[in-house]
Steps between C-alpha positions, in 0.01 A plus 500: 500500500806645323722262682296202389486618139887558509566156659273336230675688227851413625405122529357508158820657359732246681278216361566633146875518572493138625330384181747687273792343689352134475480566127855617470616211715309246276660644196835488662451123561406441139788723380738295704362170354545642148854617580581148626361349168714742300825459683478123582344369188510755215849659550658182631349286222623740234855533667556120524291396188281288717202467287304311768549750758419779256208312376353479857426861499316513157143410447475247209409657178659831576620716216810713475499811280751786435802602309861397504761732314205662326345171369155376600505220762220249567528163665285272700626411845575149374732633213651740757573239744647264236740781400601568857587111533709505191711805535803573710394639833592840604657333806738282290564774231719719723311803397325730749133431606283732707131476560333791657146559603396864427142489605215269587138610498234268649108535467308208656614180315701668218828666504744667264886491562752724306849349501842579347708192401859547389639175335740419218523823309138581555319734736136397515205682649247233582126553590357192660120455567417290786189330605449331846371151420423248763705707755807529271624807302559388146623695189218513241654723259856637427595809294860581451697754311884524456618847613871455453527704173 
């Protein structure tokens, strides 16, 4: 009887481990999809001033909030993309650009990514809120602050 109980207990514990690994694996797939969106649309769009590429990762109607050099910052995504389109790209400016993903956290269909973006004479810390809409991870809110002081 002890052997049967021990066997049942061991099988039950292994099932729990398997379920935890499945959850971790699913999160890793989602984290990789968000990483791809950040690297191939967000960072690349900013670096090349490609407002169409960059716009593909934003949900229409998204707001951007934060501060730049101590001054409040607020824009709609449309105003932000227009500014990107009409500035000299970091790629063509000759100044350094580096985008770095610091952390991504995913819960079901929502996620938050913390980034560091060095461009021009700024060092931005970005917090991007993502929502998975129709199978695609889109930025639904952006908060930023200039940490270069």
